[in-house]
C-alpha positions in Angstrom: 0.0 0.0 0.0 1.4 3.4 -1.0 -0.3 6.7 -1.7 0.1 10.4 -1.5 -2.4 13.0 -0.3 -2.5 16.7 0.3 -2.3 17.7 4.0 -5.4 20.1 3.8 -7.6 17.4 2.2 -6.7 14.7 4.7 -6.8 17.0 7.7 -10.3 18.2 6.8 -11.7 14.7 6.9 -9.7 13.6 10.0 -11.0 16.7 11.9 -14.6 15.7 11.1 -14.1 12.1 12.0 -12.8 12.9 15.6 -16.4 13.3 16.8 -17.3 9.8 15.6 -14.4 7.8 16.9 -14.8 6.1 20.2 -12.1 7.3 22.6 -12.8 5.3 25.7 -13.5 1.9 24.2 -12.8 -1.6 25.2 -12.6 -2.6 21.5 -9.3 -1.2 20.2 -10.2 -1.2 16.5 -13.0 1.4 17.2 -10.3 3.9 18.1 -8.9 3.6 14.6 -9.8 5.0 11.3 -10.0 2.8 8.2 -8.1 4.1 5.1 -8.6 2.5 1.7 -6.5 3.8 -1.1 -7.6 3.0 -4.7 -7.0 4.7 -8.0 -7.4 8.5 -7.4 -9.3 8.3 -4.1 -8.6 7.7 -0.4 -11.7 6.4 1.3 -11.9 7.0 5.1 -14.3 5.4 7.6 -14.8 5.6 11.3 -17.4 4.2 13.7 -18.3 3.7 17.4 -21.0 1.1 16.4 -23.7 3.8 17.2 -22.8 6.1 14.3 -20.4 5.9 11.5 -18.9 8.3 8.9 -17.6 7.6 5.4 -15.7 10.2 3.4 -13.4 10.5 0.5 -10.5 12.7 -0.5 -8.3 13.0 -3.6 -5.1 11.0 -3.5 -2.4 9.6 -5.8 -2.4 5.9 -5.4 0.8 4.0 -6.3 -0.1 0.7 -4.6 -3.7 0.1 -3.6 -4.4 -1.1 -0.1 -6.2 -0.8 3.2 -5.1 -0.1 6.7 -6.5 1.1 10.0 -4.6 3.7 12.1 -5.2 5.3 15.5 -7.6 8.2 14.6 -6.5 10.6 17.3 -2.7 10.2 16.9 -3.0 10.3 13.1 -5.0 13.6 13.3 -2.4 15.1 15.6 0.4 14.0 13.3 -1.2 15.4 10.2 -2.1 18.6 11.9 1.5 19.1 13.0 3.0 18.4 9.6 4.1 21.2 7.2 1.7 22.2 4.4 2.9 19.7 1.8 2.0 16.4 0.3 2.0 13.5 2.7 3.2 10.1 1.6 1.9 6.9 3.3 3.7 3.6 2.7 2.9 0.2 4.3 5.8 -1.8 5.6 5.9 -5.1 7.3 2.8 -6.4 9.2 0.6 -3.3 9.9 3.3 -0.6 10.2 2.9 2.5 8.1 5.6 5.0 7.2 4.3 8.6 7.0 6.6 11.1 5.2 6.2 14.8 4.7 9.2 16.8 3.5 12.0 16.0 5.9 9.6 14.7 8.6 9.0 10.9 9.0 6.8 8.9 11.3 6.3 5.2 11.7 2.9 4.3 13.0 1.5 0.9 14.1 -1.9 0.0 12.7 -4.4 -2.8 13.2 -5.6 -5.4 10.7 -8.4 -4.0 8.5 -10.2 -7.3 8.8 -11.1 -6.4 12.4 -12.8 -3.2 11.4 -16.6 -3.3 11.4 -18.3 -3.3 8.0 -20.5 -0.2 7.6 -23.8 -0.6 5.9 -24.4 0.9 2.4 -27.1 3.6 2.0 -30.5 2.7 0.4 -32.4 4.7 -2.2 -32.9 8.3 -1.2 -36.4 9.0 0.2 -35.9 12.7 0.9 -33.6 15.6 0.2 -33.5 18.2 3.1 -32.1 21.7 2.8 -28.9 21.6 4.8 -29.5 25.0 6.5 -33.0 24.0 7.5 -31.9 20.7 9.0 -29.1 22.4 11.0 -31.5 25.0 12.4 -34.0 22.3 13.4 -31.3 20.4 15.3 -29.8 23.4 17.1 -33.3 24.5 18.3 -34.2 21.1 19.7 -31.1 19.1 20.7 -30.8 20.7 24.1 -34.2 19.3 25.1 -33.1 15.7 24.6 -33.0 13.6 27.8 -29.6 12.7 29.2 -31.0 9.8 31.2 -30.1 6.3 29.8 -33.4 4.9 31.1 -35.4 7.1 28.9 -34.4 5.3 25.7 -37.0 6.8 23.3 -36.2 10.3 24.6 -32.5 10.0 23.8 -33.1 11.4 20.4 -35.4 13.7 18.5 -38.4 12.9 16.3 -38.0 14.0 12.7 -41.2 14.2 10.7 -41.0 14.8 7.0 -44.1 15.5 4.8 -44.2 16.6 1.2 -44.8 20.2 2.3 -43.2 20.5 5.7 -40.4 19.3 8.0 -40.7 19.2 11.8 -38.4 18.2 14.7 -39.5 17.5 18.3 -37.4 16.7 21.4 -38.3 16.3 25.0 -36.9 15.1 28.3 -40.2 15.0 30.1 -39.8 18.4 31.7 -39.7 20.5 28.6 -40.4 20.1 24.9 -38.9 21.9 21.9 -41.0 21.8 18.6 -39.9 23.4 15.4 -41.8 23.3 12.1 -41.1 24.8 8.7 -43.1 24.8 5.6 -40.7 23.3 3.0 -41.2 21.4 -0.3 -38.9 18.4 0.2 -37.6 16.7 -2.9 -38.4 13.0 -3.2 -40.7 13.0 -0.1 -44.1 11.8 -1.3 -45.5 10.5 2.1 -45.1 11.1 5.8 -41.8 9.9 7.2 -41.2 9.6 10.9 -37.8 8.6 12.4 -36.1 8.9 15.8 -32.6 10.5 15.3 -30.1 9.8 18.2 -28.5 12.9 19.9 -25.0 12.1 18.9 -26.0 11.8 15.2 -27.7 15.1 15.4 -24.6 16.8 16.8 -22.4 15.3 14.1 -24.9 16.3 11.4 -24.6 20.0 12.5 -20.8 19.7 12.3 -20.9 18.1 8.9 -23.2 20.7 7.5 -21.0 23.5 8.8 -18.0 21.8 7.2 -19.8 21.3 3.9 -20.7 24.8 2.7 -20.9 23.7 -0.9 -23.6 21.1 -0.2 -27.1 22.7 -0.1 -29.2 19.5 0.5 -28.8 16.4 2.7 -29.8 13.2 1.0 -31.8 11.0 3.5 -32.4 7.3 3.3 -32.9 4.4 5.7 -33.0 0.7 6.1 -34.6 -1.4 8.9 -31.9 -0.4 11.5 -30.0 2.6 10.1 -30.4 6.2 9.0 -28.2 7.6 6.3 -27.4 11.3 5.7 -25.4 12.0 2.6 -23.6 15.3 1.9 -21.5 15.2 -1.2 -18.5 13.0 -0.6 -19.5 12.4 3.1 -22.0 9.9 4.5 -23.2 9.8 8.1 -24.7 6.5 9.2 -26.7 6.3 12.4 -28.3 3.5 14.4 -32.1 4.1 14.3 -33.8 4.5 17.7 -36.8 2.3 18.1 -39.8 2.6 20.3 -42.7 4.9 20.7 -42.1 8.7 21.0 -44.5 10.4 23.4 -47.7 11.9 22.0 -46.2 15.4 21.8 -49.4 17.0 20.3 -51.2 16.3 23.5 -48.6 18.3 25.4 -48.8 21.5 23.3 -50.9 24.1 25.3 -54.2 25.2 23.8 -55.5 27.8 26.1 -52.5 29.8 27.3 -54.2 33.2 27.1 -52.0 35.2 29.4 -49.4 36.4 26.9 -46.4 38.7 27.5 -44.0 39.8 24.6 -40.5 40.9 25.6 -37.1 41.6 24.0 -35.1 38.4 24.0 -31.8 40.0 25.0 -33.4 41.9 27.8 -35.0 39.0 29.5 -32.0 36.8 28.9 -29.8 39.3 30.8 -32.3 39.7 33.6 -32.6 35.9 34.2 -28.8 35.5 34.1 -28.4 38.2 36.8 -31.1 37.0 39.1 -30.0 33.3 38.7 -26.7 34.1 40.4 -28.6 33.8 43.8 -30.8 30.9 42.9 -30.6 27.6 44.7 -28.0 25.3 43.1 -30.1 22.2 43.3 -33.5 23.4 42.1 -32.2 26.3 39.9 -35.6 28.0 40.5 -36.4 31.5 39.4 -39.9 33.0 40.0 -41.7 35.1 37.5 -44.5 37.3 38.8 -46.8 39.2 36.4 -48.8 42.2 37.6 -50.4 45.1 35.7 -47.6 46.4 33.4 -44.6 44.6 35.0 -42.8 41.3 35.1 -40.7 40.7 38.2 -38.1 38.0 38.2 -36.8 36.8 41.6 -34.5 34.1 43.1 -33.6 33.3 46.6 -30.9 31.2 48.4 -31.3 30.2 52.0 -27.6 31.0 52.7 -26.8 33.7 50.2 -29.8 36.0 50.0 -32.2 37.0 47.2 -32.3 38.9 43.8 -35.1 40.8 42.2 -35.4 42.4 38.7 -38.5 44.2 37.3 -39.2 44.6 33.6 -41.9 46.7 32.0 -44.3 44.6 29.9 -47.7 45.0 28.3 -49.8 42.9 30.7 -53.2 43.7 32.1 -54.7 40.4 33.2 -54.9 38.8 36.6 -51.8 38.6 38.7 -49.7 35.4 38.2 -46.7 33.9 39.9 -44.9 30.8 38.5 -41.5 29.2 39.0 -39.1 27.7 36.4 -35.7 26.0 36.2 -33.8 29.0 34.9 -31.5 26.9 32.7 -34.5 25.6 30.8 -35.5 29.2 30.0 -32.0 30.2 29.0 -31.6 27.2 26.7 -34.5 28.3 24.6 -33.5 32.0 24.7 -29.9 31.1 23.6 -31.1 29.1 20.6 -33.7 31.5 19.3 -32.4 34.2 17.1 -35.5 36.4 16.7 -35.6 39.8 18.5 -38.8 39.2 20.5 -40.1 36.2 22.4 -43.5 35.7 24.0 -44.2 33.9 27.3 -47.7 32.3 27.3 -49.3 31.1 30.5 -52.5 29.5 31.6 -52.0 29.5 35.3 -49.2 28.9 37.9 -49.5 25.1 37.6 -49.9 24.4 33.9 -47.1 24.2 31.3 -46.0 27.5 29.9 -45.3 28.0 26.2 -42.5 30.2 24.8 -42.5 31.3 21.2 -40.3 33.5 18.9 -41.8 36.7 17.6 -42.4 37.3 14.8 -42.9 33.6 14.0 -41.2 33.9 10.6 -40.4 30.9 8.5 -39.9 28.7 11.5 -42.8 27.9 13.9 -40.7 27.5 17.1 -42.6 26.5 20.2 -41.0 25.6 23.5 -43.1 24.1 26.3 -41.8 24.0 29.8 -43.3 22.6 33.0 -43.4 24.9 36.0 -41.8 24.2 39.4 -43.4 24.3 42.8 -42.7 27.6 44.6 
């Protein structure tokens, strides 16, 4: 095996692959990246058995062949090399010589036979605008459960229809729901899939690193989801199970509505939260005629109050929230105004972006006892 590749081309793919490779694994081969040189291409693969990534970069292949090398060390070596062509040459057993200018490394690999075989994508069933998919993920991923016991909540529900795309995520305490009207190529019926959290995070990275790709080609088989972006393919294990009936959770009669500048309320919550209880993270919101008061108290440290002027003229209301839940929504919305919609102090509140714009972004959060 012998091939030459440009540093920039290889580094770009190795950088992307770092998020996929399993670092703390009991299976050594999963810490490696598979490299297959043939004709004018170098094919690269990595997996942690939950998600996998395939990519391609241009190479000059003298002797075709396949090897697996430690992904993290290879990335560090390539990153440190001068900006020249890098030559890889296989020696005895699984040793590889890496030469760049006057620099030479000798790296121990593992047999390619031990590397898991990644599935091949099926026929494309939908093409999703890359920027739309990225925004749907960033506006929902923070609401995914981190508890292993909540298996069906460890990802987000992606719903594709011929004229719209929706993503929903919940951890049982809050729910993020984003919908956008969009004509999706190749989608001729409703498609519902559960996308794992790690795959969502890697999709956002891939989209940001693939500025020349405007659509993501989606396909699936019985156990896997495939997201293709040009020369790159992300493969994810499909979550199975029943996602909660999210439509039953969306509030219908929250008629106490307050609109407020997003930056203003974000800053106020952050200031007041300094004196909130570390365990409960509770802040209280009190609505009275023309004002919203945000307060927090700590049994040992004291209390904080901040009052904002708002357009409100209904009955007084006092409700408590985990401040981090509020800040997560406010940080991922990019509209200027947000609305807080309440029914009473014990029912779920709904937060929306204003104006709604192209994305119908709804965030439902359960109140806390105060």
